[in-house]
C-alpha positions, 0 to 999 in steps of 0.5 A, spaced: 500 499 500 504 505 502 510 503 499 508 504 492 503 510 493 505 517 490 503 523 493 497 527 488 495 534 488 488 532 491 492 530 497 495 536 498 488 540 497 485 536 502 491 538 507 490 545 505 482 545 507 484 542 514 489 548 515 484 553 513 479 550 518 484 549 523 485 556 523 478 558 523 477 553 529 483 557 533 480 564 531 473 561 534 476 559 540 480 566 541 487 562 540 493 566 538 493 565 530 500 566 527 501 571 521 505 569 515 508 576 514 510 578 522 511 571 525 516 566 524 512 560 520 517 554 519 517 550 513 513 543 514 518 537 516 518 530 517 521 528 525 522 522 529 518 523 535 519 518 541 512 517 544 514 513 550 521 511 553 521 504 551 518 505 544 521 506 537 521 513 534 515 515 530 515 519 524 510 525 524 510 531 520 509 538 523 512 545 523 514 550 528 511 557 529 514 562 533 510 568 535 513 575 535 510 581 539 511 588 538 511 590 545 511 586 552 504 587 554 502 584 548 506 578 549 503 577 557 499 571 557 500 569 550 504 563 547 512 564 545 511 558 540 506 552 538 507 546 533 502 545 528 502 538 527 499 534 521 494 529 523 496 522 521 491 520 517 493 525 511 500 521 511 499 514 514 500 511 507 506 514 505 510 512 512 514 506 508 517 511 503 522 516 505 521 520 499 514 520 499 514 523 506 519 528 503 515 530 497 509 531 501 512 536 506 515 540 499 509 540 496 506 543 503 512 548 503 509 551 496 515 548 492 515 542 486 519 536 489 523 536 482 526 543 482 527 543 489 531 537 490 536 539 484 536 546 487 538 543 494 543 537 491 547 541 486 546 548 489 546 551 482 547 558 482 543 561 476 544 568 476 545 568 468 543 562 465 535 560 465 534 555 471 530 550 467 536 549 462 541 547 467 536 542 471 534 539 464 541 538 463 542 535 469 536 530 468 538 528 461 545 527 463 543 522 469 538 519 465 543 517 459 547 514 464 542 510 468 540 508 461 546 505 459 548 503 466 554 506 466 558 509 472 554 513 477 553 520 475 551 524 482 558 525 485 560 528 478 554 532 477 556 535 484 563 537 482 561 540 475 556 545 478 560 547 484 567 547 481 565 549 474 558 552 472 558 556 479 565 559 478 564 561 471 557 564 473 560 568 478 566 571 473 561 574 468 554 574 465 556 573 458 557 565 457 561 566 450 566 570 454 567 563 458 573 561 453 577 567 455 577 565 463 579 558 462 586 558 463 585 562 470 580 557 471 585 551 470 589 555 475 584 554 480 582 547 479 590 545 479 590 549 486 598 550 486 598 558 485 599 563 490 595 568 487 588 565 487 584 570 491 578 567 496 572 569 492 575 565 486 578 559 489 575 552 488 578 547 493 581 549 500 588 552 500 593 546 500 588 541 497 590 538 491 585 534 486 587 528 482 588 528 474 581 524 474 577 528 478 579 534 474 578 531 468 571 529 469 569 536 471 572 539 464 568 533 461 562 535 464 563 543 462 564 541 455 558 536 455 554 542 458 556 547 453 555 542 447 548 542 450 547 549 450 549 550 443 544 545 441 538 548 445 540 555 443 544 555 437 543 562 435 544 565 443 550 560 445 556 559 440 560 552 440 565 552 446 570 547 448 574 547 454 582 545 454 584 549 461 590 544 463 596 542 459 599 535 459 605 538 463 601 542 468 598 535 470 604 532 471 607 537 475 600 536 479 601 529 480 609 530 482 606 535 488 601 530 490 606 525 491 610 529 495 605 531 500 605 529 507 598 526 507 599 522 500 599 515 500 601 510 495 596 503 495 600 497 498 598 490 499 597 487 505 603 482 507 601 475 509 603 476 516 598 482 517 593 478 513 592 473 519 591 478 524 586 482 520 582 475 518 582 474 526 579 480 527 574 481 522 571 473 522 569 475 529 565 481 527 558 479 523 557 485 519 565 486 517 566 478 515 564 479 508 569 484 507 574 478 507 572 477 499 575 483 498 582 480 499 579 473 496 577 475 490 579 483 489 572 486 490 571 493 492 568 494 498 561 496 496 561 490 491 562 485 497 557 488 501 552 488 496 553 480 495 547 476 496 546 468 495 543 469 488 550 472 486 553 465 486 553 461 480 556 454 479 563 456 477 563 463 479 561 470 483 557 474 478 558 481 480 553 487 477 552 491 482 554 495 489 551 497 495 548 504 495 544 505 501 541 500 506 533 500 506 530 505 510 525 500 514 526 494 517 523 490 511 525 495 505 530 492 501 537 495 500 538 500 495 544 498 489 547 501 483 551 499 478 559 497 478 564 503 478 565 501 471 557 499 469 559 493 467 558 486 470 563 481 471 564 473 473 570 471 478 571 464 478 572 461 485 579 458 482 581 465 483 580 465 491 587 467 494 586 461 500 582 457 495 575 458 499 570 453 497 563 455 494 560 452 500 564 456 505 563 462 500 555 461 501 555 460 508 559 467 509 554 470 504 548 468 507 550 469 515 553 476 514 549 482 517 548 488 513 552 495 513 552 501 510 559 502 507 561 508 510 560 505 517 563 499 515 570 503 513 569 506 521 568 500 524 574 497 520 579 503 522 577 502 530 578 495 529 585 495 526 587 501 530 586 497 536 592 492 533 596 498 531 595 496 523 595 501 518 591 499 512 585 501 509 579 496 506 581 497 498 588 495 500 585 488 500 583 489 493 590 491 491 593 485 495 589 480 490 591 484 484 598 484 485 597 476 487 593 474 481 597 479 476 603 476 478 601 469 477 601 470 470 609 471 470 610 466 475 605 460 472 607 462 464 611 456 463 606 451 466 600 454 463 597 455 470 593 461 472 589 466 468 592 470 462 593 478 463 586 479 459 583 474 464 586 478 470 583 485 467 576 482 467 576 479 473 578 485 476 573 489 472 578 494 469 577 498 463 583 498 460 589 493 460 594 499 462 591 499 469 592 492 470 599 492 468 601 497 474 600 491 478 606 487 475 612 486 480 619 485 477 620 477 479 627 476 478 633 480 480 639 481 475 646 480 477 651 487 477 657 483 475 660 485 468 660 479 463 666 475 463 667 471 456 673 467 459 669 464 464 663 463 459 668 459 454 670 455 460 663 453 461 662 451 454 669 447 454 667 443 460 666 436 459 659 433 461 660 427 466 
């Protein structure tokens, strides 16, 4: 019933009629009636309210009204504030859906949910561009990625608006003049120069972002300019940004590596891994993360696993955990993997040769936990044992192991090919997989001696 029902205009009209009647009832009872212009009428919102000490919190919709009095005599014997509560009959059908409860409040506050969410989520500064143009681009980009089951686009859109669109709109009202400012924009994105003012600063002073993060902002800005030109060809010309050169990016990477807080990813050695296994095996929520080390899963991929992910000969990875269910009986919310592509990981790739039966029992008995909470718990447990590893380094350990087994077992033909390693790890390019190859043989530093070599050749075979 409630979970799939959506808020309708007729529901809002019924509530508005109730509010009007309530005001009339207050006037008849000679109670204080609020004035929208003079008093502070807070927006409608959802609150968790505890009815009794032993009961669980109950969701209620209400708003706070603070009365303002001109003189002290007027305030004598009058309430300072009151809470206006919405009767539960008006929202009982939406209690199982957090989104619909929010939509109901947004409608009651006189706003449209779609535009309100876009404005809050992306904090779009639409001083010169029409608000509808920006929101249309955001929605079309999200739907384009969702339909193709590509990467999650939400964070990228946030960075595009905050680091790109809002920066240019703060500079000039003429969009066609933006290309003249792109070099300065590039300087602010790199955040390495000393002459960046506080008004134009994009990131905090001293913070350096990776090349990938900056590239994504530039890519979405170019996509937005293309959208503008297609929608309004006579008003906006075709613009393409290229604010940062390859040499500037190389300087950025060098500087990032020299920072004190920069840390290279590393593999977990066997001695430390035995300690870590003992720690997480005792925790019903974290024990599922053991599969990150066994099969090179990402944190959210491991937490999204169910017994349905198990095939006869492999694990099928096609999603990652985004959010846990809002209610006790709600299903977790998942999204596509980082690359948007599903992959198979054969059980034979397990580092400790786990059996499918062991994997099944592990997945079936694991308790759900949000990825962020899992990271916090992981750090607390490892800090107690003076171990300094992050969850993602389990994936790196697996990658080093499986990629280097290709070199070691190349003569015997055992293990997996480099192409298979790439597919198991879910890498988009072979270059990423190649990074995990280690030198497996130490060569001599002594110079070649021709006389000794000839003596070995002439030495009779016994």
